[in-house]
Backbone bond lengths (Angstrom), bond angles and torsions (degrees), N, CA, C in turn:
res aa  C-N    CA-C-N  psi(-1)  N-CA   C-N-CA  omega(-1)  CA-C   N-CA-C  phi
1 M - - - 1.480 - - 1.571 104.59 -
2 M 1.331 111.95 134.21 1.514 115.13 -179.39 1.508 112.59 -80.70
3 E 1.267 116.85 128.00 1.496 124.87 179.78 1.495 107.97 -77.00
4 T 1.368 111.83 140.80 1.575 120.31 179.49 1.500 104.45 -84.71
5 K 1.344 113.06 127.12 1.407 118.66 176.54 1.526 113.61 -71.35
6 E 1.332 120.19 137.17 1.579 116.50 -179.87 1.511 107.78 -67.62
7 F 1.384 112.13 140.40 1.396 123.86 179.93 1.497 108.60 -73.26
8 A 1.310 118.53 122.28 1.570 125.05 178.26 1.480 109.89 -59.75
9 G 1.351 119.66 -37.09 1.494 126.30 -173.61 1.525 105.22 -63.09
10 A 1.258 127.01 -17.56 1.270 125.17 -170.65 1.727 113.03 -80.08
11 H 1.349 107.78 -9.20 1.458 115.72 173.05 1.473 113.40 -121.14
12 K 1.278 118.30 132.05 1.393 129.28 179.96 1.525 115.43 -109.20
13 T 1.276 120.38 143.41 1.408 125.50 171.91 1.464 110.24 -105.09
14 N 1.313 115.36 117.38 1.553 120.47 -177.89 1.595 105.90 -136.40
15 N 1.310 114.98 112.53 1.395 124.30 172.82 1.508 113.89 -115.25
16 S 1.280 116.51 32.55 1.430 120.54 177.48 1.444 113.44 -66.70
17 F 1.362 117.85 175.49 1.503 123.71 -177.50 1.579 108.75 -67.78
18 L 1.254 114.54 -39.54 1.586 116.13 -176.72 1.487 114.29 -89.99
19 S 1.292 120.14 -6.23 1.479 120.89 -178.61 1.427 115.95 -57.31
20 P 1.428 119.83 -36.96 1.503 114.63 175.78 1.518 114.01 -62.93
21 L 1.328 115.12 -39.25 1.549 118.00 173.72 1.602 114.94 -57.96
22 E 1.242 107.94 -42.12 1.393 114.24 -178.81 1.645 111.28 -64.96
23 R 1.276 109.05 -40.45 1.533 112.22 178.48 1.514 111.32 -65.10
24 R 1.290 120.68 -28.91 1.409 121.97 178.72 1.590 115.85 -80.28
25 L 1.325 110.38 -21.54 1.472 116.04 -179.30 1.533 110.04 -91.34
26 A 1.405 124.42 -19.87 1.361 124.31 -178.17 1.529 115.23 -65.87
27 P 1.409 123.21 -35.71 1.446 117.13 172.70 1.500 113.65 -70.08
28 I 1.336 118.04 -21.45 1.573 117.22 177.18 1.550 109.23 -78.46
29 V 1.333 116.64 -39.89 1.460 119.30 -164.60 1.567 108.16 -84.86
30 I 1.284 116.23 -45.52 1.521 122.25 -171.05 1.598 111.77 -52.33
31 P 1.436 119.34 -52.78 1.452 116.53 -177.50 1.556 112.64 -65.59
32 R 1.420 120.59 -11.87 1.366 123.48 -172.77 1.634 107.66 -95.32
33 I 1.350 117.54 -8.97 1.523 114.98 172.87 1.388 112.51 -74.76
34 P 1.374 117.10 128.89 1.439 122.31 -177.83 1.542 116.39 -55.10
35 N 1.416 116.00 140.11 1.368 115.73 -178.86 1.522 121.74 -59.51
36 W 1.355 111.54 -19.98 1.483 117.77 179.59 1.516 114.06 -80.39
37 L 1.358 113.28 -11.29 1.541 118.82 174.68 1.492 108.59 -94.75
38 E 1.225 113.63 103.23 1.606 119.76 -174.80 1.473 109.16 -93.28
39 T 1.246 117.51 170.16 1.462 125.08 -172.78 1.492 113.74 -61.03
40 H 1.530 112.88 -39.75 1.356 112.22 -178.32 1.465 111.44 -74.25
41 H 1.331 121.61 -25.62 1.463 123.52 177.28 1.505 104.78 -64.27
42 L 1.293 124.11 -47.83 1.443 130.26 -174.83 1.662 105.02 -57.80
43 T 1.304 113.62 -43.05 1.474 119.49 -178.75 1.500 113.35 -60.55
44 M 1.284 111.79 -50.97 1.501 122.52 -170.58 1.596 110.31 -75.06
45 L 1.413 115.08 -12.05 1.492 115.31 -176.37 1.594 105.82 -76.03
46 T 1.349 118.61 -10.77 1.418 116.06 175.34 1.509 112.06 -62.10
47 L 1.347 116.56 -25.34 1.420 116.11 175.60 1.449 116.21 -65.87
48 V 1.393 112.64 -35.78 1.521 117.15 178.46 1.604 105.10 -68.57
49 W 1.294 118.97 -49.21 1.351 119.42 -173.02 1.620 108.93 -64.09
50 S 1.287 119.38 -35.42 1.420 120.44 179.64 1.577 108.84 -67.46
51 L 1.301 115.80 -41.44 1.423 119.43 175.50 1.550 112.35 -56.91
52 G 1.348 111.49 -45.59 1.471 121.99 -178.19 1.479 105.53 -60.08
53 I 1.268 123.43 -46.82 1.493 126.29 178.04 1.457 114.85 -53.42
54 L 1.338 117.35 -44.01 1.414 128.36 174.22 1.515 111.89 -58.51
55 L 1.266 114.15 -53.05 1.449 121.69 -178.60 1.531 112.57 -62.75
56 F 1.249 115.54 -49.67 1.596 121.27 -172.69 1.557 103.98 -74.12
57 S 1.350 119.98 -29.85 1.533 120.34 177.05 1.454 109.60 -69.20
58 F 1.393 120.79 -37.82 1.376 125.54 178.37 1.531 104.64 -61.74
59 L 1.276 119.08 -52.39 1.496 121.36 -176.52 1.472 112.92 -62.74
60 A 1.432 120.69 -34.28 1.332 125.02 170.01 1.409 117.58 -55.91
61 S 1.323 116.74 -33.71 1.487 118.04 175.88 1.536 118.76 -58.69
62 H 1.405 109.42 -14.85 1.469 119.89 175.42 1.491 109.12 -104.64
63 N 1.317 121.49 -37.96 1.467 127.14 177.76 1.467 110.99 -136.81
64 I 1.226 116.53 108.30 1.529 117.72 -168.72 1.537 114.25 -60.40
65 R 1.383 114.29 -22.21 1.450 121.25 -175.90 1.664 109.90 -58.63
66 W 1.294 114.12 -25.46 1.463 122.04 179.60 1.479 110.51 -55.45
67 L 1.289 117.05 -20.45 1.551 121.78 179.06 1.546 111.74 -60.72
68 W 1.389 111.58 -31.58 1.458 115.52 173.35 1.593 111.60 -45.72
69 M 1.405 113.33 -42.06 1.449 118.69 -172.74 1.493 108.42 -72.88
70 V 1.419 111.62 -38.87 1.464 115.33 174.45 1.406 116.34 -53.50
71 S 1.367 115.02 -41.14 1.462 120.73 173.43 1.460 118.68 -62.57
72 V 1.342 110.93 -34.94 1.502 118.60 176.22 1.642 110.80 -66.50
73 M 1.365 111.83 -36.15 1.425 113.68 176.02 1.476 115.76 -75.27
74 I 1.242 117.66 -19.05 1.467 125.15 177.13 1.442 105.27 -77.60
75 A 1.311 120.82 -47.71 1.514 126.59 178.46 1.528 113.35 -61.87
76 L 1.305 116.11 -38.37 1.438 123.13 178.47 1.681 109.78 -71.93
77 Q 1.324 113.99 -31.56 1.396 112.70 179.30 1.431 110.33 -78.38
78 W 1.410 120.40 -26.51 1.529 121.25 169.61 1.526 110.65 -56.84
79 V 1.347 112.67 -49.73 1.484 117.26 -176.58 1.475 114.79 -52.56
80 T 1.471 113.18 -55.04 1.420 117.83 -177.35 1.465 117.28 -68.09
81 D 1.487 112.20 -35.17 1.475 116.22 179.42 1.499 109.20 -69.93
82 H 1.274 121.90 -43.27 1.449 129.29 -172.38 1.467 108.71 -64.20
83 Y 1.399 120.30 -36.86 1.436 122.43 -163.67 1.450 109.12 -105.77
84 D 1.380 121.80 -11.54 1.509 121.36 -177.03 1.486 114.20 -60.27
85 G 1.340 113.00 -45.13 1.514 115.14 -174.31 1.585 109.31 -79.54
86 K 1.314 116.17 -21.14 1.403 123.30 178.64 1.468 110.58 -76.49
87 I 1.319 116.92 -39.95 1.452 123.90 175.22 1.581 107.62 -61.92
88 G 1.327 115.87 -46.37 1.410 121.50 -177.85 1.557 114.84 -58.09
89 K 1.316 112.44 -41.38 1.467 120.12 172.66 1.410 118.35 -68.72
90 H 1.433 116.92 -36.41 1.352 124.38 177.42 1.519 113.68 -67.23
91 R 1.254 116.39 -36.09 1.560 125.22 179.85 1.432 114.03 -101.23
92 N 1.326 116.09 -0.53 1.437 118.73 -173.72 1.382 121.63 44.57
93 T 1.279 112.92 57.23 1.534 119.55 -178.56 1.506 112.19 -72.60
94 G 1.237 119.95 -24.61 1.462 118.31 -179.32 1.487 120.28 90.22
95 L 1.454 110.70 -3.93 1.469 116.81 -173.40 1.585 112.63 -92.20
96 V 1.316 108.82 60.01 1.430 116.37 -174.85 1.452 117.19 -74.82
97 R 1.249 114.03 -50.75 1.436 123.57 -179.62 1.503 112.77 -77.82
98 W 1.311 113.88 -40.83 1.495 119.26 170.17 1.600 113.32 -53.56
99 G 1.404 108.18 -47.42 1.578 116.01 177.86 1.508 111.66 -60.38
100 Y 1.299 117.41 -41.93 1.363 124.70 179.84 1.421 114.53 -55.73
101 Y 1.309 113.64 -52.03 1.442 122.46 -177.31 1.592 110.08 -71.77
102 M 1.259 117.60 -52.19 1.556 117.71 -174.91 1.499 112.02 -67.73
103 D 1.330 115.63 -39.13 1.531 123.77 -176.12 1.492 106.13 -61.74
104 H 1.290 123.19 -49.11 1.469 123.10 -174.78 1.594 108.98 -76.18
105 L 1.283 115.85 -38.78 1.430 116.99 175.61 1.554 115.14 -56.73
106 L 1.401 111.77 -47.23 1.414 118.83 -179.99 1.619 111.67 -70.78
107 D 1.249 113.98 -24.52 1.538 119.22 174.69 1.603 105.79 -67.00
108 Y 1.314 121.75 -40.44 1.360 119.28 177.79 1.567 109.78 -68.95
109 L 1.358 119.42 -40.15 1.425 116.58 170.88 1.528 118.45 -54.63
110 F 1.295 111.98 -40.10 1.579 118.61 173.64 1.434 112.07 -61.59
111 L 1.306 119.72 -37.34 1.491 123.35 179.50 1.496 110.07 -68.82
112 C 1.383 114.79 -42.46 1.528 113.54 176.18 1.482 114.63 -67.84
113 S 1.332 118.35 -29.42 1.429 117.57 -178.39 1.532 107.74 -71.51
114 V 1.351 119.44 -36.09 1.417 120.60 176.43 1.493 116.73 -59.99
115 I 1.450 113.83 -46.29 1.463 120.29 178.32 1.538 110.83 -67.34
116 I 1.362 117.39 -39.61 1.427 117.74 175.22 1.367 115.68 -64.85
117 G 1.365 119.90 -34.03 1.462 128.17 175.82 1.475 109.17 -62.42
118 Y 1.377 121.69 -40.38 1.453 122.55 178.19 1.495 108.10 -66.46
119 A 1.335 116.17 -37.39 1.443 113.99 -177.77 1.585 116.49 -65.77
120 F 1.338 113.90 -21.80 1.434 119.46 174.28 1.478 107.41 -66.92
121 I 1.348 121.87 -40.25 1.428 130.32 -172.59 1.489 114.93 -80.26
122 L 1.370 119.30 -50.04 1.324 125.49 -177.60 1.512 117.16 -76.43
123 P 1.246 120.90 153.46 1.541 120.15 179.79 1.535 111.56 -67.39
124 E 1.284 109.39 164.96 1.577 114.74 -171.67 1.458 111.81 -64.01
125 R 1.315 118.68 -21.52 1.519 119.40 -176.65 1.471 111.03 -73.14
126 S 1.399 117.87 -11.18 1.406 124.41 178.17 1.503 114.75 -87.81
127 R 1.328 114.73 -0.99 1.519 117.66 -172.00 1.418 117.77 -67.89
128 F 1.450 112.56 -33.54 1.437 116.33 174.56 1.464 115.99 -62.30
129 Q 1.293 114.53 -47.70 1.503 121.97 175.31 1.518 115.15 -55.73
130 L 1.374 109.12 -40.61 1.511 114.14 177.81 1.610 113.68 -65.11
131 L 1.358 106.02 -38.55 1.516 111.74 -176.01 1.522 105.29 -70.73
132 L 1.279 116.94 -34.81 1.542 122.09 -178.30 1.460 105.06 -67.70
133 M 1.286 121.44 -44.78 1.473 127.68 177.98 1.491 113.25 -55.57
134 L 1.355 121.47 -45.32 1.379 126.70 176.41 1.544 108.72 -64.70
135 A 1.312 120.28 -42.38 1.451 121.35 -175.96 1.512 105.22 -67.08
136 L 1.376 126.58 -41.43 1.452 129.27 -175.07 1.542 103.60 -69.47
137 F 1.242 125.78 -49.31 1.443 121.78 -175.08 1.527 109.15 -73.58
138 A 1.256 120.19 -26.08 1.521 118.26 171.89 1.536 110.35 -66.85
139 A 1.401 113.10 -29.70 1.524 118.82 179.25 1.527 112.55 -66.58
140 Y 1.331 113.74 -37.89 1.479 118.29 171.46 1.509 112.15 -55.75
141 D 1.262 114.88 -51.18 1.472 116.99 177.30 1.547 114.22 -63.37
142 F 1.215 119.20 -39.68 1.513 125.37 178.31 1.537 104.68 -62.87
143 S 1.257 121.30 -46.94 1.425 121.13 -179.11 1.543 111.51 -63.04
144 T 1.377 115.08 -43.12 1.404 120.49 -178.23 1.542 112.95 -59.22
145 F 1.260 120.73 -42.88 1.366 130.34 -177.47 1.538 111.18 -75.30
146 L 1.380 119.23 -37.77 1.459 121.53 171.41 1.483 110.80 -64.08
147 A 1.309 117.59 -43.64 1.542 118.51 176.99 1.449 108.89 -65.51
148 F 1.312 124.76 -38.14 1.440 120.91 175.87 1.464 113.88 -61.47
149 S 1.356 119.71 -35.57 1.431 119.50 -179.87 1.524 110.91 -72.19
150 A 1.341 118.21 -26.34 1.465 124.11 -178.88 1.527 111.58 -87.41
151 T 1.386 119.87 -25.20 1.373 115.12 -173.74 1.437 114.87 -121.44
152 N 1.483 116.05 -15.83 1.446 123.92 -171.96 1.505 116.80 67.44
153 E 1.406 112.27 20.57 1.466 117.72 172.47 1.537 107.57 -120.95
154 L 1.274 116.50 122.70 1.467 123.65 -178.98 1.596 109.79 -90.94
155 K 1.278 119.89 96.75 1.432 123.87 -174.71 1.591 106.88 -100.25
156 I 1.316 114.48 115.99 1.487 117.39 -171.46 1.509 110.78 -106.71
157 S 1.301 118.71 1.72 1.420 119.04 173.74 1.525 109.54 -125.90
158 H 1.430 116.18 150.22 1.424 118.41 -176.48 1.550 106.31 -141.09
159 L 1.385 118.23 129.49 1.451 125.48 -176.98 1.676 109.31 51.36
160 K 1.286 106.14 50.66 1.542 117.24 -177.93 1.584 115.29 52.61
161 F 1.346 111.91 25.08 1.520 116.74 177.94 1.480 110.11 -120.17
162 G 1.337 119.41 119.25 1.499 119.97 -170.94 1.583 106.07 -130.40
163 P 1.344 115.85 -170.62 1.442 121.14 -175.21 1.552 111.46 -57.66
164 T 1.308 115.14 -39.20 1.558 114.53 -174.30 1.552 107.45 -71.66
165 E 1.295 119.71 -37.20 1.557 123.27 178.45 1.563 103.92 -61.94
166 F 1.234 115.84 -46.12 1.483 123.53 -178.42 1.534 111.36 -54.97
167 R 1.364 119.36 -51.66 1.457 125.08 179.62 1.536 108.16 -68.88
168 L 1.368 118.37 -37.85 1.419 114.70 -179.60 1.633 110.37 -68.48
169 S 1.290 117.57 -33.88 1.473 123.92 173.07 1.524 113.89 -56.20
170 L 1.280 114.85 -43.78 1.460 125.49 177.51 1.502 109.53 -61.18
171 I 1.371 117.82 -46.31 1.458 119.78 -179.08 1.585 111.26 -68.37
172 I 1.293 115.80 -36.17 1.406 117.67 171.56 1.500 117.00 -62.51
173 I 1.281 112.78 -44.89 1.502 118.58 172.48 1.523 116.93 -57.15
174 N 1.376 111.79 -37.71 1.526 115.49 -177.86 1.488 105.59 -68.04
175 G 1.449 116.87 -40.20 1.447 118.47 177.74 1.455 115.84 -59.06
176 L 1.327 117.05 -36.35 1.416 123.06 -174.52 1.599 106.31 -77.07
177 L 1.272 117.47 -30.37 1.285 120.41 -179.02 1.651 115.34 -74.40
178 I 1.415 108.59 -30.76 1.521 113.60 173.82 1.508 108.07 -77.42
179 S 1.351 123.70 -26.22 1.373 123.32 -175.22 1.545 113.67 -87.85
180 F 1.320 112.85 -35.38 1.457 116.49 -173.57 1.553 116.90 -120.49
181 G 1.349 111.02 0.51 1.558 115.65 -179.70 1.534 114.19 81.88
182 T 1.235 121.24 -176.22 1.428 127.80 -170.22 1.574 113.65 -88.02
183 R 1.264 119.04 -18.42 1.396 126.14 -163.51 1.555 104.88 -60.78
184 Y 1.390 121.05 -42.06 1.487 121.58 -177.01 1.545 109.71 -72.54
185 M 1.254 121.97 -30.89 1.401 127.00 -179.09 1.561 111.04 -71.91
186 I 1.434 112.31 -33.62 1.488 111.17 -179.81 1.503 108.75 -69.60
187 S 1.266 118.39 -39.32 1.569 118.14 177.01 1.413 111.37 -76.62
188 G 1.285 124.16 -27.64 1.449 125.20 -178.80 1.407 115.60 -78.46
189 L 1.390 119.98 -16.04 1.513 119.72 -174.80 1.588 113.96 -59.78
190 K 1.303 110.26 -41.89 1.531 120.68 -179.95 1.520 110.93 -59.48
191 W 1.427 117.24 -30.95 1.439 116.47 -178.78 1.479 108.63 -86.41
192 V 1.314 112.26 -31.19 1.595 110.48 169.77 1.448 113.12 -59.14
193 N 1.342 116.86 -48.40 1.511 118.18 -179.07 1.493 112.56 -69.15
194 A 1.248 122.98 -23.30 1.539 127.17 171.71 1.423 108.17 -68.64
195 G 1.297 118.07 -46.61 1.449 121.65 178.28 1.598 110.41 -61.03
196 A 1.273 113.08 -46.83 1.478 118.50 179.62 1.564 112.11 -61.82
197 V 1.302 121.20 -34.32 1.437 128.76 175.70 1.533 107.95 -64.77
198 V 1.298 119.34 -45.71 1.471 121.63 177.17 1.594 113.02 -64.57
199 G 1.345 111.16 -43.19 1.451 116.77 177.38 1.536 110.71 -58.49
200 L 1.230 115.20 -48.62 1.453 122.70 -174.92 1.568 112.40 -61.68
201 V 1.401 112.25 -37.54 1.470 117.15 177.39 1.508 107.45 -68.32
202 F 1.307 123.58 -41.28 1.421 119.31 176.32 1.509 114.69 -66.79
203 L 1.410 117.34 -33.74 1.347 121.56 177.45 1.522 112.24 -63.53
204 I 1.417 115.23 -46.84 1.452 114.23 -177.13 1.551 109.92 -74.46
205 Y 1.230 119.16 -27.01 1.506 117.52 -179.15 1.521 106.40 -69.66
206 G 1.355 118.81 -46.99 1.492 120.80 -178.46 1.578 111.26 -67.44
207 T 1.284 116.05 -33.45 1.506 116.31 179.55 1.466 113.14 -75.08
208 Q 1.337 118.00 -35.04 1.499 116.53 179.00 1.538 108.60 -71.33
209 K 1.330 120.25 -38.56 1.354 124.46 175.53 1.500 116.85 -56.26
210 R 1.366 114.50 -39.57 1.369 120.81 178.67 1.568 112.81 -70.54
211 I 1.330 115.92 -40.18 1.430 121.63 177.20 1.583 110.64 -70.06
212 W 1.343 114.43 -38.54 1.580 115.30 173.17 1.537 110.77 -54.83
213 K 1.341 118.66 -45.55 1.428 124.04 179.38 1.479 106.88 -58.23
214 L 1.285 120.55 -42.92 1.483 121.57 -174.76 1.495 110.03 -68.26
215 D 1.449 117.81 -36.36 1.336 119.92 178.05 1.437 113.65 -73.28
216 M 1.336 123.18 -34.12 1.437 126.14 173.57 1.474 114.93 -66.44
217 K 1.422 112.93 -36.51 1.552 116.31 174.55 1.476 107.64 -67.46
218 G 1.280 124.42 -41.13 1.454 124.75 178.30 1.442 114.07 -65.04
219 R 1.293 117.91 -35.28 1.405 125.04 -179.21 1.604 107.76 -67.86
220 Q 1.347 120.21 -49.10 1.458 123.85 173.13 1.525 114.88 -51.72
221 T 1.372 110.53 -43.69 1.469 112.90 178.75 1.540 113.28 -71.65
222 S 1.337 121.71 -29.94 1.375 123.68 172.32 1.497 113.72 -66.14
223 V 1.343 115.71 -43.36 1.510 122.67 -177.57 1.544 105.12 -62.01
224 K 1.297 117.86 -44.39 1.499 119.44 -177.73 1.490 109.63 -66.07
225 A 1.263 115.04 -40.39 1.556 119.71 -178.51 1.538 112.42 -67.53
226 A 1.388 115.61 -24.72 1.465 118.97 -175.56 1.477 113.45 -94.45
227 Q 1.420 118.08 -7.74 1.398 122.80 177.65 1.438 113.63 -64.64
228 P 1.412 122.92 125.08 1.461 124.95 179.23 1.501 114.19 -53.48
229 I 1.270 116.77 137.98 1.453 118.13 172.39 1.528 109.09 -87.50
230 E 1.291 120.55 126.91 1.493 121.54 179.25 1.487 109.19 -70.04
231 P 1.368 115.57 135.13 1.582 118.06 -177.87 1.549 103.27 -69.51
232 Y 1.366 103.32 151.96 1.505 114.95 -178.98 1.602 105.45 -80.84
233 L 1.266 110.86 123.82 1.493 118.02 172.27 1.538 111.26 -117.02
234 P 1.327 110.98 128.43 1.468 112.88 178.24 1.564 116.26 -62.38
235 A 1.213 117.18 142.03 1.450 122.03 179.84 1.539 109.04 -61.33
236 K 1.362 112.39 140.37 1.448 117.01 178.31 1.587 111.75 -80.28
237 E 1.359 118.69 140.29 1.334 122.13 -174.90 1.519 105.94 -75.65
238 C 1.256 115.28 139.59 1.525 125.22 178.51 1.570 108.35 -82.88
239 T 1.282 113.88 135.28 1.590 116.08 170.74 1.398 105.55 -114.07
240 Y 1.237 112.34 139.47 1.471 119.40 -177.96 1.579 107.42 -114.99
């Protein structure tokens, strides 16, 4: 009987600033999640939170205080997205590959809803910077999954910055928008994008360097394996 190889995507590498706190919270939160709330329910709830972000962002274009509700949607999305896979492992639901696919696909939908939501609030001249921001953050995801296919290691944090820090940054930005208006964000978008470009360059350089080393290690192993083995010849007897 052929054994099923464990799916590498079931394990994530996260060394972000807040990951130690998340690991301490997990044993407290997971047993308290109701049994009727399954892992696939938590995953699919990202659809609800993303639609909520679009709705409340549209309302915020008329009254900026609706951004508080956008922040609530972001916080709820963190809860369901963070614990869906952990609940699946805890209850052994078996939805490992489905969870990997749907979880990350819906994460991209969540990112799109956030960027589109800001497009409702900010003036039209900010649209290019928002489009560039979406392209840059999508490039981080693209690099992550390409690296996973090459290394079998799913690394979801970069430069100590992970999904939790990203959502926390969005909540802080929303608070600043409510308090000070949009004028600072309009001028700040280009600096956010500039920082994202620098971070992406470092990420790509470090990732390709790591994959290069794996290739060279594999090449050395292949060369050693391909070397012909000299046949054994019995030693000739010496005559004196």
